[in-house]
N, CA and C atoms as an extended XYZ file, in Angstrom:
348
Properties=species:S:1:pos:R:3:atomname:S:1:resname:S:1:resid:I:1 pbc="F F F"
N        69.650      -69.520      -26.340 N   MET     1
C        69.112      -70.328      -25.283 CA  MET     1
C        69.510      -69.796      -23.913 C   MET     1
N        70.725      -69.283      -23.828 N   LYS     2
C        71.224      -68.779      -22.567 CA  LYS     2
C        70.415      -67.567      -22.108 C   LYS     2
N        70.011      -66.689      -22.996 N   GLY     3
C        69.220      -65.501      -22.666 CA  GLY     3
C        67.827      -65.848      -22.183 C   GLY     3
N        67.245      -66.882      -22.725 N   ILE     4
C        65.909      -67.318      -22.319 CA  ILE     4
C        65.970      -67.910      -20.914 C   ILE     4
N        66.983      -68.701      -20.626 N   THR     5
C        67.148      -69.307      -19.308 CA  THR     5
C        67.354      -68.233      -18.255 C   THR     5
N        68.150      -67.251      -18.584 N   LYS     6
C        68.376      -66.150      -17.647 CA  LYS     6
C        67.074      -65.401      -17.416 C   LYS     6
N        66.320      -65.210      -18.425 N   SER     7
C        65.048      -64.502      -18.317 CA  SER     7
C        64.047      -65.313      -17.497 C   SER     7
N        64.007      -66.607      -17.656 N   ILE     8
C        63.084      -67.453      -16.897 CA  ILE     8
C        63.499      -67.473      -15.424 C   ILE     8
N        64.809      -67.563      -15.163 N   LYS     9
C        65.289      -67.523      -13.773 CA  LYS     9
C        64.899      -66.204      -13.117 C   LYS     9
N        65.115      -65.125      -13.809 N   THR    10
C        64.776      -63.804      -13.277 CA  THR    10
C        63.273      -63.695      -13.053 C   THR    10
N        62.506      -64.159      -14.024 N   LEU    11
C        61.052      -64.134      -13.888 CA  LEU    11
C        60.603      -64.990      -12.713 C   LEU    11
N        61.201      -66.171      -12.539 N   PHE    12
C        60.852      -67.049      -11.429 CA  PHE    12
C        61.196      -66.410      -10.085 C   PHE    12
N        62.369      -65.813       -9.989 N   ILE    13
C        62.796      -65.168       -8.738 CA  ILE    13
C        61.884      -63.974       -8.424 C   ILE    13
N        61.599      -63.160       -9.418 N   ILE    14
C        60.720      -62.002       -9.208 CA  ILE    14
C        59.319      -62.469       -8.820 C   ILE    14
N        58.844      -63.512       -9.481 N   GLY    15
C        57.521      -64.063       -9.142 CA  GLY    15
C        57.474      -64.605       -7.724 C   GLY    15
N        58.512      -65.322       -7.327 N   THR    16
C        58.573      -65.896       -5.976 CA  THR    16
C        58.635      -64.792       -4.925 C   THR    16
N        59.485      -63.795       -5.147 N   VAL    17
C        59.595      -62.673       -4.209 CA  VAL    17
C        58.263      -61.921       -4.144 C   VAL    17
N        57.634      -61.742       -5.287 N   GLY    18
C        56.331      -61.076       -5.312 CA  GLY    18
C        55.278      -61.847       -4.527 C   GLY    18
N        55.260      -63.167       -4.696 N   MET    19
C        54.305      -64.004       -3.953 CA  MET    19
C        54.579      -63.945       -2.443 C   MET    19
N        55.849      -63.978       -2.067 N   VAL    20
C        56.208      -63.903       -0.643 CA  VAL    20
C        55.748      -62.563       -0.066 C   VAL    20
N        55.974      -61.488       -0.795 N   ILE    21
C        55.548      -60.159       -0.326 CA  ILE    21
C        54.029      -60.098       -0.229 C   ILE    21
N        53.331      -60.644       -1.225 N   LEU    22
C        51.866      -60.636       -1.218 CA  LEU    22
C        51.319      -61.452       -0.044 C   LEU    22
N        51.833      -62.654        0.154 N   VAL    23
C        51.373      -63.505        1.261 CA  VAL    23
C        51.690      -62.851        2.604 C   VAL    23
N        52.871      -62.270        2.736 N   SER    24
C        53.233      -61.587        3.989 CA  SER    24
C        52.316      -60.395        4.252 C   SER    24
N        51.986      -59.664        3.212 N   GLY    25
C        51.079      -58.520        3.366 CA  GLY    25
C        49.693      -58.954        3.795 C   GLY    25
N        49.177      -60.016        3.168 N   ILE    26
C        47.849      -60.538        3.548 CA  ILE    26
C        47.877      -61.032        4.992 C   ILE    26
N        48.927      -61.741        5.359 N   GLN    27
C        49.044      -62.253        6.729 CA  GLN    27
C        49.142      -61.106        7.734 C   GLN    27
N        49.875      -60.072        7.417 N   SER    28
C        49.995      -58.914        8.310 CA  SER    28
C        48.659      -58.206        8.466 C   SER    28
N        47.952      -58.009        7.344 N   ALA    29
C        46.645      -57.347        7.403 CA  ALA    29
C        45.668      -58.163        8.242 C   ALA    29
N        45.666      -59.485        8.085 N   TYR    30
C        44.772      -60.341        8.868 CA  TYR    30
C        45.135      -60.290       10.352 C   TYR    30
N        46.427      -60.295       10.653 N   SER    31
C        46.856      -60.218       12.058 CA  SER    31
C        46.439      -58.894       12.694 C   SER    31
N        46.586      -57.805       11.969 N   ILE    32
C        46.168      -56.492       12.484 CA  ILE    32
C        44.666      -56.472       12.709 C   ILE    32
N        43.899      -57.037       11.773 N   TYR    33
C        42.438      -57.089       11.908 CA  TYR    33
C        42.045      -57.903       13.141 C   TYR    33
N        42.669      -59.072       13.339 N   GLN    34
C        42.369      -59.905       14.503 CA  GLN    34
C        42.748      -59.202       15.805 C   GLN    34
N        43.869      -58.524       15.817 N   PHE    35
C        44.296      -57.788       17.002 CA  PHE    35
C        43.285      -56.700       17.344 C   PHE    35
N        42.822      -55.975       16.323 N   LYS    36
C        41.825      -54.924       16.537 CA  LYS    36
C        40.528      -55.513       17.096 C   LYS    36
N        40.079      -56.626       16.527 N   GLN    37
C        38.858      -57.273       17.004 CA  GLN    37
C        39.012      -57.729       18.457 C   GLN    37
N        40.150      -58.301       18.790 N   ASN    38
C        40.389      -58.749       20.170 CA  ASN    38
C        40.412      -57.577       21.149 C   ASN    38
N        41.032      -56.477       20.748 N   MET    39
C        41.075      -55.299       21.623 CA  MET    39
C        39.673      -54.725       21.829 C   MET    39
N        38.872      -54.637       20.757 N   GLU    40
C        37.503      -54.132       20.891 CA  GLU    40
C        36.680      -55.032       21.801 C   GLU    40
N        36.836      -56.321       21.650 N   SER    41
C        36.110      -57.270       22.493 CA  SER    41
C        36.517      -57.120       23.958 C   SER    41
N        37.791      -56.947       24.197 N   GLU    42
C        38.285      -56.786       25.573 CA  GLU    42
C        37.761      -55.497       26.198 C   GLU    42
N        37.756      -54.421       25.431 N   VAL    43
C        37.238      -53.144       25.936 CA  VAL    43
C        35.748      -53.257       26.241 C   VAL    43
N        34.988      -53.903       25.363 N   GLN    44
C        33.559      -54.075       25.607 CA  GLN    44
C        33.309      -54.911       26.862 C   GLN    44
N        34.081      -55.962       27.048 N   ASN    45
C        33.922      -56.784       28.255 CA  ASN    45
C        34.242      -55.985       29.514 C   ASN    45
N        35.292      -55.166       29.460 N   ASN    46
C        35.640      -54.335       30.616 CA  ASN    46
C        34.539      -53.326       30.915 C   ASN    46
N        33.965      -52.723       29.870 N   LEU    47
C        32.880      -51.760       30.076 CA  LEU    47
C        31.641      -52.434       30.656 C   LEU    47
N        31.330      -53.636       30.181 N   ARG    48
C        30.183      -54.375       30.744 CA  ARG    48
C        30.409      -54.672       32.225 C   ARG    48
N        31.629      -55.091       32.551 N   TYR    49
C        31.953      -55.407       33.942 CA  TYR    49
C        31.833      -54.161       34.824 C   TYR    49
N        32.384      -53.045       34.347 N   GLN    50
C        32.325      -51.809       35.135 CA  GLN    50
C        30.894      -51.312       35.269 C   GLN    50
N        30.106      -51.405       34.204 N   SER    51
C        28.710      -50.953       34.306 CA  SER    51
C        27.929      -51.855       35.252 C   SER    51
N        28.244      -53.137       35.276 N   GLY    52
C        27.593      -54.043       36.230 CA  GLY    52
C        27.936      -53.683       37.668 C   GLY    52
N        29.191      -53.335       37.911 N   GLU    53
C        29.587      -52.908       39.259 CA  GLU    53
C        28.861      -51.637       39.675 C   GLU    53
N        28.767      -50.678       38.757 N   ILE    54
C        28.084      -49.424       39.066 CA  ILE    54
C        26.607      -49.688       39.350 C   ILE    54
N        25.997      -50.521       38.526 N   THR    55
C        24.583      -50.848       38.717 CA  THR    55
C        24.361      -51.516       40.070 C   THR    55
N        25.218      -52.455       40.414 N   ASN    56
C        25.074      -53.135       41.703 CA  ASN    56
C        25.282      -52.187       42.868 C   ASN    56
N        26.235      -51.270       42.732 N   SER    57
C        26.478      -50.350       43.847 CA  SER    57
C        25.332      -49.356       44.013 C   SER    57
N        24.608      -49.061       42.942 N   LEU    58
C        23.474      -48.137       43.048 CA  LEU    58
C        22.181      -48.834       43.428 C   LEU    58
N        22.054      -50.108       43.106 N   SER    59
C        20.783      -50.786       43.360 CA  SER    59
C        20.506      -50.967       44.852 C   SER    59
N        21.536      -51.151       45.645 N   ILE    60
C        21.329      -51.363       47.085 CA  ILE    60
C        20.769      -50.106       47.760 C   ILE    60
N        21.382      -48.921       47.568 N   PRO    61
C        20.790      -47.727       48.181 CA  PRO    61
C        19.412      -47.387       47.615 C   PRO    61
N        19.197      -47.649       46.338 N   LEU    62
C        17.883      -47.375       45.760 CA  LEU    62
C        16.824      -48.306       46.335 C   LEU    62
N        17.188      -49.550       46.577 N   ALA    63
C        16.245      -50.492       47.185 CA  ALA    63
C        15.903      -50.057       48.609 C   ALA    63
N        16.903      -49.596       49.343 N   ALA    64
C        16.650      -49.112       50.703 CA  ALA    64
C        15.763      -47.865       50.667 C   ALA    64
N        16.004      -46.982       49.725 N   THR    65
C        15.186      -45.781       49.597 CA  THR    65
C        13.756      -46.151       49.260 C   THR    65
N        13.576      -47.102       48.381 N   ALA    66
C        12.220      -47.554       48.029 CA  ALA    66
C        11.524      -48.161       49.244 C   ALA    66
N        12.283      -48.893       50.058 N   LYS    67
C        11.700      -49.500       51.262 CA  LYS    67
C        11.218      -48.410       52.229 C   LYS    67
N        12.059      -47.382       52.428 N   TYR    68
C        11.665      -46.300       53.329 CA  TYR    68
C        10.489      -45.502       52.781 C   TYR    68
N        10.455      -45.307       51.483 N   ALA    69
C         9.326      -44.595       50.880 CA  ALA    69
C         8.042      -45.399       51.051 C   ALA    69
N         8.139      -46.707       50.909 N   GLU    70
C         6.963      -47.555       51.103 CA  GLU    70
C         6.507      -47.524       52.566 C   GLU    70
N         7.460      -47.596       53.482 N   LEU    71
C         7.101      -47.530       54.903 CA  LEU    71
C         6.449      -46.200       55.250 C   LEU    71
N         6.979      -45.116       54.707 N   LEU    72
C         6.410      -43.809       54.957 CA  LEU    72
C         5.006      -43.710       54.375 C   LEU    72
N         4.788      -44.286       53.201 N   SER    73
C         3.444      -44.250       52.615 CA  SER    73
C         2.461      -45.063       53.456 C   SER    73
N         2.920      -46.170       54.019 N   TYR    74
C         2.055      -46.933       54.933 CA  TYR    74
C         1.718      -46.114       56.171 C   TYR    74
N         2.711      -45.399       56.719 N   ASN    75
C         2.456      -44.559       57.894 CA  ASN    75
C         1.426      -43.476       57.585 C   ASN    75
N         1.561      -42.855       56.428 N   VAL    76
C         0.625      -41.787       56.065 CA  VAL    76
C        -0.766      -42.360       55.824 C   VAL    76
N        -0.851      -43.526       55.196 N   SER    77
C        -2.162      -44.102       54.887 CA  SER    77
C        -2.907      -44.551       56.140 C   SER    77
N        -2.186      -44.872       57.221 N   THR    78
C        -2.862      -45.313       58.446 CA  THR    78
C        -3.295      -44.149       59.333 C   THR    78
N        -2.830      -42.939       59.016 N   MET    79
C        -3.221      -41.783       59.835 CA  MET    79
C        -4.669      -41.399       59.524 C   MET    79
N        -5.435      -41.183       60.570 N   SER    80
C        -6.818      -40.747       60.359 CA  SER    80
C        -6.853      -39.292       59.893 C   SER    80
N        -5.961      -38.491       60.413 N   HIS    81
C        -5.775      -37.133       59.905 CA  HIS    81
C        -4.270      -36.885       59.844 C   HIS    81
N        -3.871      -36.021       58.950 N   ILE    82
C        -2.431      -35.789       58.732 CA  ILE    82
C        -1.906      -34.888       59.838 C   ILE    82
N        -1.084      -35.473       60.676 N   ASP    83
C        -0.403      -34.721       61.724 CA  ASP    83
C         1.001      -34.424       61.209 C   ASP    83
N         1.219      -33.184       60.834 N   THR    84
C         2.487      -32.830       60.194 CA  THR    84
C         3.678      -33.012       61.128 C   THR    84
N         3.518      -32.722       62.410 N   ASP    85
C         4.643      -32.893       63.338 CA  ASP    85
C         5.052      -34.363       63.439 C   ASP    85
N         4.066      -35.227       63.592 N   LEU    86
C         4.340      -36.660       63.662 CA  LEU    86
C         4.948      -37.161       62.347 C   LEU    86
N         4.411      -36.672       61.259 N   LEU    87
C         4.908      -37.066       59.946 CA  LEU    87
C         6.345      -36.592       59.737 C   LEU    87
N         6.644      -35.371       60.144 N   LEU    88
C         8.002      -34.853       60.011 CA  LEU    88
C         8.979      -35.608       60.899 C   LEU    88
N         8.556      -35.952       62.109 N   ASN    89
C         9.428      -36.743       62.990 CA  ASN    89
C         9.706      -38.127       62.390 C   ASN    89
N         8.671      -38.742       61.836 N   THR    90
C         8.857      -40.053       61.206 CA  THR    90
C         9.775      -39.944       60.001 C   THR    90
N         9.558      -38.918       59.185 N   MET    91
C        10.412      -38.715       58.007 CA  MET    91
C        11.854      -38.433       58.418 C   MET    91
N        12.013      -37.698       59.493 N   ASN    92
C        13.360      -37.382       59.962 CA  ASN    92
C        14.121      -38.648       60.328 C   ASN    92
N        13.444      -39.596       60.965 N   LYS    93
C        14.098      -40.859       61.322 CA  LYS    93
C        14.504      -41.626       60.068 C   LYS    93
N        13.621      -41.662       59.083 N   TYR    94
C        13.947      -42.361       57.835 CA  TYR    94
C        15.086      -41.672       57.100 C   TYR    94
N        15.012      -40.354       57.011 N   ILE    95
C        16.007      -39.594       56.259 CA  ILE    95
C        17.382      -39.691       56.908 C   ILE    95
N        17.431      -39.631       58.205 N   SER    96
C        18.727      -39.680       58.882 CA  SER    96
C        19.395      -41.046       58.740 C   SER    96
N        18.614      -42.089       58.472 N   SER    97
C        19.205      -43.418       58.341 CA  SER    97
C        19.674      -43.713       56.917 C   SER    97
N        19.240      -42.935       55.957 N   GLU    98
C        19.618      -43.191       54.557 CA  GLU    98
C        19.941      -41.877       53.854 C   GLU    98
N        21.181      -41.732       53.427 N   VAL    99
C        21.644      -40.489       52.803 CA  VAL    99
C        20.959      -40.252       51.467 C   VAL    99
N        20.783      -41.289       50.679 N   LEU   100
C        20.163      -41.132       49.360 CA  LEU   100
C        18.723      -40.669       49.488 C   LEU   100
N        18.071      -41.100       50.533 N   LEU   101
C        16.690      -40.679       50.755 CA  LEU   101
C        16.622      -39.175       50.987 C   LEU   101
N        17.624      -38.625       51.638 N   LEU   102
C        17.683      -37.188       51.841 CA  LEU   102
C        17.725      -36.467       50.494 C   LEU   102
N        18.504      -36.969       49.580 N   ALA   103
C        18.585      -36.363       48.245 CA  ALA   103
C        17.261      -36.475       47.514 C   ALA   103
N        16.587      -37.610       47.645 N   VAL   104
C        15.287      -37.794       46.993 CA  VAL   104
C        14.263      -36.843       47.581 C   VAL   104
N        14.235      -36.734       48.888 N   VAL   105
C        13.273      -35.835       49.544 CA  VAL   105
C        13.553      -34.387       49.146 C   VAL   105
N        14.823      -34.017       49.095 N   PHE   106
C        15.174      -32.658       48.686 CA  PHE   106
C        14.710      -32.392       47.252 C   PHE   106
N        14.944      -33.332       46.367 N   GLY   107
C        14.520      -33.175       44.975 CA  GLY   107
C        13.017      -33.086       44.850 C   GLY   107
N        12.315      -33.941       45.579 N   LEU   108
C        10.852      -33.899       45.512 CA  LEU   108
C        10.293      -32.618       46.124 C   LEU   108
N        10.942      -32.137       47.172 N   SER   109
C        10.466      -30.889       47.774 CA  SER   109
C        10.655      -29.727       46.819 C   SER   109
N        11.739      -29.737       46.031 N   GLN   110
C        11.953      -28.669       45.061 CA  GLN   110
C        10.884      -28.725       43.966 C   GLN   110
N        10.513      -29.911       43.550 N   ILE   111
C         9.441      -30.056       42.553 CA  ILE   111
C         8.124      -29.561       43.118 C   ILE   111
N         7.847      -29.927       44.380 N   TYR   112
C         6.583      -29.509       45.002 CA  TYR   112
C         6.538      -27.999       45.161 C   TYR   112
N         7.654      -27.411       45.585 N   ILE   113
C         7.700      -25.951       45.787 CA  ILE   113
C         7.512      -25.233       44.450 C   ILE   113
N         8.093      -25.763       43.384 N   SER   114
C         7.964      -25.103       42.086 CA  SER   114
C         6.539      -25.184       41.542 C   SER   114
N         5.753      -26.155       41.959 N   ARG   115
C         4.377      -26.289       41.502 CA  ARG   115
C         3.421      -25.418       42.300 C   ARG   115
N         3.807      -25.067       43.523 N   VAL   116
C         2.902      -24.294       44.391 CA  VAL   116
C         2.970      -22.829       44.075 C   VAL   116
């Protein structure tokens, strides 16, 4: 009887320790998974915020460039004949007031030159 009791005690202790190790392992794995999910979510939120800032900082100069391009197209459409000197002077005023417009005009001129 004494050997059976010792064996049951040992089995109970080993079983309890095994269950504690198993539960601790599951809890650790779940905590690591939750931590990873939280970090990914935080990184995605930071990237969304930064991309929104970049978009906002670019939209203002692009809107101004679009406004100047529209004004220039109105000026050209009202001319009875194309006076290049007048057109260049008008473009110069627009370009000097907006740096991004200078880059757009330069890019478009390179496209036009490559087609001619």
